[in-house]
C-alpha positions as CSV (number, residue, x, y, z in Angstrom):
1,X,9.9,30.6,10.0
2,X,13.6,29.5,10.4
3,X,13.9,25.9,9.1
4,X,15.8,24.6,12.2
5,X,13.3,26.1,14.5
6,X,10.5,24.7,12.4
7,X,11.9,21.2,12.6
8,X,12.5,21.5,16.3
9,X,8.9,22.6,16.7
10,X,7.6,19.7,14.7
11,X,9.6,17.2,16.8
12,X,8.1,18.7,19.9
13,X,4.6,18.4,18.4
14,X,5.1,14.7,17.6
15,X,6.6,14.0,21.0
16,X,3.6,15.7,22.7
17,X,1.3,13.5,20.7
18,X,3.4,10.4,21.4
19,X,1.0,8.6,23.8
20,X,-1.9,9.3,21.5
21,X,-0.1,8.0,18.4
22,X,1.0,4.8,20.1
23,X,-2.5,4.2,21.4
24,X,-3.9,4.7,17.9
25,X,-1.4,2.2,16.5
26,X,-2.3,-0.3,19.2
27,X,-6.1,0.1,18.7
28,X,-5.9,-0.3,15.0
29,X,-3.7,-3.4,15.4
30,X,-6.2,-4.9,17.8
31,X,-9.1,-4.3,15.4
32,X,-7.9,-5.5,12.0
33,X,-10.3,-4.6,9.1
34,X,-10.2,-5.6,5.5
35,X,-10.0,-3.1,2.6
36,X,-13.0,-0.7,2.3
37,X,-14.3,-2.1,5.6
38,X,-12.0,-0.1,7.9
39,X,-14.8,1.7,9.7
40,X,-13.3,1.5,13.2
41,X,-9.9,2.9,12.0
42,X,-11.7,5.6,10.0
43,X,-13.6,6.7,13.0
44,X,-10.6,6.6,15.3
45,X,-8.3,8.5,13.0
46,X,-10.8,11.2,12.0
47,X,-11.9,11.7,15.6
48,X,-8.3,12.3,16.7
49,X,-7.8,14.8,13.8
50,X,-11.0,16.6,14.7
51,X,-10.1,16.8,18.4
52,X,-6.9,18.6,17.4
53,X,-8.9,21.3,15.7
54,X,-8.3,20.2,12.1
55,X,-11.3,20.0,9.8
56,X,-11.7,16.6,8.3
57,X,-13.9,15.3,5.4
58,X,-15.1,11.8,6.3
59,X,-16.0,9.4,3.5
60,X,-14.0,11.6,1.1
61,X,-14.4,11.3,-2.7
62,X,-17.3,8.8,-2.3
63,X,-15.2,6.3,-0.5
64,X,-16.8,5.6,2.9
65,X,-13.6,4.8,4.7
66,X,-11.4,7.5,3.1
67,X,-10.8,10.9,4.6
68,X,-9.1,14.2,3.8
69,X,-7.9,16.8,6.3
70,X,-6.3,20.0,5.1
71,X,-4.5,22.7,7.1
72,X,-2.7,25.9,6.0
73,X,-3.7,28.5,3.5
74,X,-0.6,29.2,1.4
75,X,2.7,27.6,0.4
76,X,3.6,24.2,-0.9
77,X,1.1,21.4,-0.3
78,X,2.4,18.1,1.1
79,X,0.2,15.0,1.3
80,X,0.9,12.6,4.1
81,X,-0.8,9.2,3.4
82,X,-2.2,6.9,6.0
83,X,-3.0,3.3,5.4
84,X,-5.0,1.2,7.8
85,X,-6.4,-1.9,6.2
86,X,-5.4,-5.4,7.3
87,X,-4.9,-8.9,5.7
88,X,-7.4,-11.8,6.0
89,X,-6.4,-14.3,8.7
90,X,-3.1,-12.6,9.7
91,X,-4.3,-9.1,10.6
92,X,-1.8,-6.3,10.5
93,X,1.0,-8.5,9.1
94,X,1.9,-5.6,6.9
95,X,2.0,-3.1,9.7
96,X,-0.6,-0.6,8.4
97,X,-1.4,0.3,12.0
98,X,2.1,1.8,12.1
99,X,1.6,3.6,8.8
100,X,-1.6,5.1,10.0
101,X,-0.2,6.4,13.3
102,X,3.0,7.7,11.8
103,X,1.1,9.5,9.0
104,X,-1.4,10.9,11.6
105,X,1.5,12.2,13.8
106,X,3.3,13.9,10.9
107,X,0.1,15.4,9.6
108,X,-1.1,16.8,12.9
109,X,2.4,18.2,13.7
110,X,2.5,20.0,10.4
111,X,-1.1,21.2,10.8
112,X,-0.2,22.8,14.1
113,X,2.5,24.9,12.6
114,X,1.2,25.3,9.0
115,X,0.0,28.9,9.5
116,X,3.1,30.1,11.2
117,X,5.4,28.3,8.7
118,X,3.6,29.3,5.6
119,X,2.9,25.8,4.3
120,X,0.0,23.4,3.6
121,X,-0.6,19.8,4.6
122,X,-3.2,17.2,3.5
123,X,-3.6,14.2,5.7
124,X,-5.0,11.6,3.3
125,X,-6.7,8.5,4.6
126,X,-6.3,5.9,1.9
127,X,-8.3,2.7,2.3
128,X,-7.8,-0.7,0.8
129,X,-4.1,-0.7,-0.1
130,X,-4.1,-4.5,0.2
131,X,-5.9,-5.1,-3.1
132,X,-8.5,-2.4,-3.5
133,X,-6.5,0.5,-4.9
134,X,-7.8,3.2,-2.6
135,X,-5.1,5.6,-3.7
136,X,-5.8,5.0,-7.3
137,X,-9.5,5.9,-6.9
138,X,-8.7,8.9,-4.8
139,X,-6.2,10.2,-7.4
140,X,-8.8,9.7,-10.1
141,X,-11.3,11.7,-8.1
142,X,-9.0,14.7,-7.5
143,X,-7.5,14.0,-4.1
144,X,-4.0,14.9,-5.3
145,X,-4.9,18.1,-7.2
146,X,-2.4,20.8,-6.3
147,X,-0.2,18.5,-4.2
148,X,3.5,19.2,-4.5
149,X,4.7,16.0,-2.9
150,X,3.3,12.9,-1.2
151,X,4.9,10.7,1.4
152,X,4.4,7.8,3.8
153,X,6.5,5.3,5.7
154,X,6.1,1.5,5.6
155,X,7.2,-1.0,8.3
156,X,9.8,-3.6,7.5
157,X,12.8,-5.4,9.0
158,X,15.2,-2.7,8.0
159,X,15.4,1.1,7.7
160,X,15.6,1.5,3.9
161,X,15.2,4.5,1.6
162,X,13.1,2.6,-1.0
163,X,11.1,-0.5,-1.4
164,X,11.4,-2.7,-4.5
165,X,7.8,-1.9,-5.7
166,X,6.7,-3.7,-8.9
167,X,3.5,-3.2,-10.9
168,X,0.6,-5.6,-10.3
169,X,-2.7,-6.7,-11.7
170,X,-5.3,-8.6,-9.7
171,X,-7.7,-11.0,-11.4
172,X,-10.8,-12.9,-10.5
173,X,-11.3,-16.0,-12.7
174,X,-14.4,-18.2,-13.1
175,X,-15.0,-21.5,-14.8
176,X,-18.4,-22.7,-15.7
177,X,-19.0,-26.4,-16.3
178,X,-22.0,-28.8,-16.1
179,X,-23.0,-30.7,-13.0
180,X,-23.6,-34.5,-13.0
181,X,-23.4,-37.5,-10.7
182,X,-19.7,-38.2,-10.6
183,X,-20.2,-42.0,-10.5
184,X,-23.4,-42.6,-12.4
185,X,-23.1,-40.0,-15.2
186,X,-19.6,-38.5,-15.3
187,X,-19.8,-38.4,-19.1
188,X,-22.6,-35.9,-18.9
189,X,-20.6,-33.5,-16.8
190,X,-18.1,-30.7,-17.7
191,X,-15.7,-30.4,-14.8
192,X,-15.0,-26.8,-13.8
193,X,-12.4,-28.0,-11.3
194,X,-10.5,-29.8,-14.0
195,X,-10.6,-26.5,-16.0
196,X,-9.2,-24.6,-13.1
197,X,-6.5,-27.1,-12.3
198,X,-5.4,-27.3,-15.9
199,X,-5.3,-23.5,-16.0
200,X,-3.2,-23.4,-12.9
201,X,-0.7,-26.0,-14.3
202,X,-0.5,-24.0,-17.5
203,X,0.5,-20.9,-15.6
204,X,3.0,-22.9,-13.6
205,X,4.6,-23.9,-16.9
206,X,4.7,-20.3,-18.0
207,X,6.7,-19.3,-15.0
208,X,9.9,-20.7,-16.4
209,X,9.6,-18.3,-19.4
210,X,9.0,-14.9,-17.7
211,X,11.5,-12.3,-16.5
212,X,13.2,-12.8,-13.2
213,X,11.6,-9.7,-11.8
214,X,8.1,-10.9,-12.7
215,X,5.8,-12.8,-10.4
216,X,2.5,-14.7,-10.9
217,X,0.6,-16.4,-8.1
218,X,-2.9,-17.6,-7.6
219,X,-5.3,-19.4,-5.2
220,X,-8.4,-21.5,-5.5
221,X,-11.3,-19.8,-3.9
222,X,-14.0,-22.3,-4.8
223,X,-13.3,-25.8,-6.0
224,X,-16.7,-27.4,-6.0
225,X,-19.3,-28.6,-3.5
226,X,-19.1,-32.4,-3.0
227,X,-16.8,-35.0,-4.5
228,X,-19.7,-37.0,-5.9
229,X,-20.9,-34.0,-7.9
230,X,-19.0,-32.9,-11.0
231,X,-18.2,-29.3,-10.2
232,X,-20.1,-26.9,-12.4
233,X,-18.5,-23.7,-11.0
234,X,-15.1,-22.8,-9.7
235,X,-13.3,-19.6,-8.9
236,X,-9.7,-18.4,-8.5
237,X,-7.9,-15.2,-7.7
238,X,-4.6,-14.3,-9.3
239,X,-1.9,-11.6,-9.0
240,X,0.3,-10.8,-12.0
241,X,3.4,-8.6,-11.3
242,X,5.9,-7.0,-13.5
243,X,8.8,-4.6,-13.0
244,X,7.1,-1.7,-14.7
245,X,3.5,-0.6,-15.4
246,X,4.3,-0.7,-19.2
247,X,5.2,-4.4,-19.1
248,X,2.3,-5.5,-17.0
249,X,-0.4,-5.8,-19.6
250,X,1.5,-8.1,-21.9
251,X,2.3,-10.5,-19.1
252,X,-1.3,-10.4,-17.9
253,X,-2.4,-11.4,-21.4
254,X,-0.1,-14.4,-21.4
255,X,-1.4,-15.5,-18.0
256,X,-5.0,-15.1,-19.1
257,X,-4.3,-17.2,-22.2
258,X,-3.0,-20.0,-19.9
259,X,-6.0,-19.9,-17.7
260,X,-8.4,-19.9,-20.7
261,X,-6.6,-23.0,-22.1
262,X,-7.8,-24.9,-19.1
263,X,-11.4,-24.1,-19.9
264,X,-10.9,-25.1,-23.5
265,X,-9.4,-28.4,-22.6
266,X,-12.2,-29.3,-20.1
267,X,-15.0,-28.0,-22.3
268,X,-16.0,-25.3,-19.8
269,X,-16.8,-21.6,-20.0
270,X,-14.3,-19.0,-18.8
271,X,-14.6,-15.5,-17.4
272,X,-12.0,-13.1,-16.0
273,X,-12.1,-9.6,-14.7
274,X,-9.8,-7.1,-12.9
275,X,-10.8,-7.1,-9.2
276,X,-9.0,-3.7,-8.6
277,X,-7.2,-1.0,-10.5
278,X,-3.7,-1.9,-11.7
279,X,-0.9,-0.9,-9.4
280,X,2.1,0.9,-10.9
281,X,5.7,0.5,-9.9
282,X,7.1,3.0,-7.5
283,X,9.1,6.0,-8.9
284,X,10.8,7.3,-5.7
285,X,11.8,10.9,-6.1
286,X,15.6,10.9,-5.5
287,X,15.7,14.5,-4.1
288,X,12.9,13.8,-1.7
289,X,14.5,10.5,-0.6
290,X,17.7,12.2,0.3
291,X,15.8,14.8,2.4
292,X,14.1,12.0,4.3
293,X,17.3,10.2,4.8
294,X,19.0,13.3,6.3
295,X,16.0,14.0,8.6
296,X,15.9,10.4,9.8
297,X,19.6,10.5,10.5
298,X,19.1,13.6,12.6
299,X,16.9,11.5,14.8
300,X,19.5,8.8,15.1
301,X,17.9,6.4,12.7
302,X,20.2,5.7,9.7
303,X,18.3,4.8,6.5
304,X,20.3,2.8,4.0
305,X,20.1,3.5,0.3
306,X,20.2,-0.3,-0.5
307,X,19.3,-3.4,1.3
308,X,22.3,-4.7,3.2
309,X,21.4,-8.3,2.4
310,X,18.9,-10.3,0.4
311,X,17.2,-11.4,3.6
312,X,15.9,-7.9,4.3
313,X,15.0,-6.9,0.8
314,X,11.3,-6.2,0.4
315,X,9.6,-6.8,-3.0
316,X,5.9,-6.0,-3.3
317,X,3.3,-3.9,-4.9
318,X,1.4,-0.8,-3.6
319,X,-1.0,1.8,-4.9
320,X,1.5,4.4,-3.7
321,X,3.2,3.5,-7.0
322,X,0.3,5.1,-8.8
323,X,0.7,8.2,-6.7
324,X,4.3,8.4,-7.6
325,X,3.4,8.7,-11.3
326,X,1.3,11.8,-10.5
327,X,3.3,13.7,-7.9
328,X,6.8,13.5,-6.4
329,X,6.6,10.7,-3.8
330,X,8.5,8.6,-1.3
331,X,7.8,5.3,0.3
332,X,10.7,4.5,2.7
333,X,10.8,1.5,5.0
334,X,11.1,1.9,8.8
335,X,12.4,-1.0,10.9
336,X,9.9,-2.6,13.3
337,X,11.1,-6.2,13.2
338,X,14.3,-8.1,13.2
339,X,15.8,-8.6,9.7
340,X,14.6,-11.7,8.0
341,X,11.1,-11.6,9.5
342,X,9.0,-11.4,6.4
343,X,6.0,-9.0,6.0
344,X,2.7,-10.7,5.5
345,X,3.5,-13.3,8.2
346,X,2.1,-13.9,11.6
347,X,5.5,-13.1,13.1
348,X,5.5,-9.7,11.5
349,X,2.0,-9.0,12.8
350,X,3.4,-9.5,16.3
351,X,6.2,-7.1,15.8
352,X,3.8,-4.5,14.4
353,X,2.7,-4.0,18.0
354,X,5.9,-3.9,19.9
355,X,8.2,-1.3,21.6
356,X,10.2,-1.2,18.4
357,X,7.1,-0.5,16.3
358,X,6.1,2.3,18.8
359,X,9.4,3.9,18.3
360,X,9.0,3.6,14.5
361,X,5.7,5.4,14.7
362,X,7.3,8.4,16.4
363,X,10.5,8.5,14.4
364,X,8.5,8.0,11.2
365,X,6.2,10.8,12.0
366,X,9.1,13.1,12.9
367,X,11.1,12.3,9.8
368,X,8.1,12.8,7.5
369,X,7.2,16.1,9.1
370,X,10.7,17.4,8.9
371,X,10.9,16.4,5.3
372,X,7.7,18.4,4.6
373,X,9.3,21.3,6.4
374,X,12.2,21.3,4.0
375,X,9.7,21.8,1.2
376,X,7.9,24.5,3.0
377,X,10.9,26.6,4.1
378,X,13.6,25.9,1.5
379,X,12.7,26.9,-2.1
380,X,15.8,25.2,-3.3
381,X,14.7,21.9,-1.8
382,X,11.3,22.2,-3.5
383,X,12.9,23.1,-6.8
384,X,15.1,20.0,-6.5
385,X,12.2,17.7,-5.9
386,X,10.3,19.2,-8.8
387,X,13.2,19.0,-11.2
388,X,13.9,15.3,-10.3
389,X,10.3,14.3,-10.8
390,X,10.5,12.0,-13.9
391,X,7.8,9.4,-14.0
392,X,7.7,7.1,-17.1
393,X,5.8,8.4,-20.0
């Protein structure tokens, strides 16, 4: 199938699905669900896929809210990733409703023309990006086997070719003390809240001695029950981030040492555990990035290679980074909000359900589908993507 004709056909497919895709984005926005609890979004997305005649595996790879839908029988296999989990308290302040709808649109458009074009597509429903590592689990269980390239778009305040994705660890921390009456017998207690506070302060002191690209941040989840009872159990959650996966573990060890020091000082017990798989940094495939930029420009949406100002630069972590270590991948940003409105804020959640976001759903779906078409129909493009795939060893 002629590449120009294929791309024109894909654009028509997405346009025909436009009302459905926008409705999907709105419905998911209105029903925010946390990671691994995205049952409404899972039902909605898989039902739309099935209604379009594409077979879908629900609860794929033993993850109840994951799904896999394949179309096509020969040719390069492109995975289009959908995310649909939300954040506690602020809903879709990361715009995963837009990611889900754009990925759905690209996947269904490609599925409709896969047989004629001689390509294959996998619509991959990936739960729990906000902390659970759904893509990591899916990759470990074979969801990326045979995949030639993986792609998705992420909402932001700017159209940008890449996001500054850094590696991340997520920790749960517990301190175990000894309860006592805080007035009558304080000397008999071991204060688990003191241990947590001292650990927090120790990490705060560490921050001045880490790399500028590294981040450490934590919250108190449980600080005790009543002020007249010496707290015997406290819990915290921490995120440790470093520029590369290789430098993540050494930084995490330093943070854990700080947190443990609080327990030692307060005479308390200390436990820590990873609450999710580690997230890798994102290794955007340069050849695939340029294909996406060209296809987005053809839609009238210019995608910058670099952030035009610090205000719109987006730094974060995603399990798409782990995917990029396994197969050639891209994670471009699509504008849904004014520059300077930060993701993970109530204001951004409002913009994730707006006319600008609706346009981003359709443009994102078209650009992704057209980029997949390049890999299907142009052997040179596929060869370029493969040759530029160089994840860290």
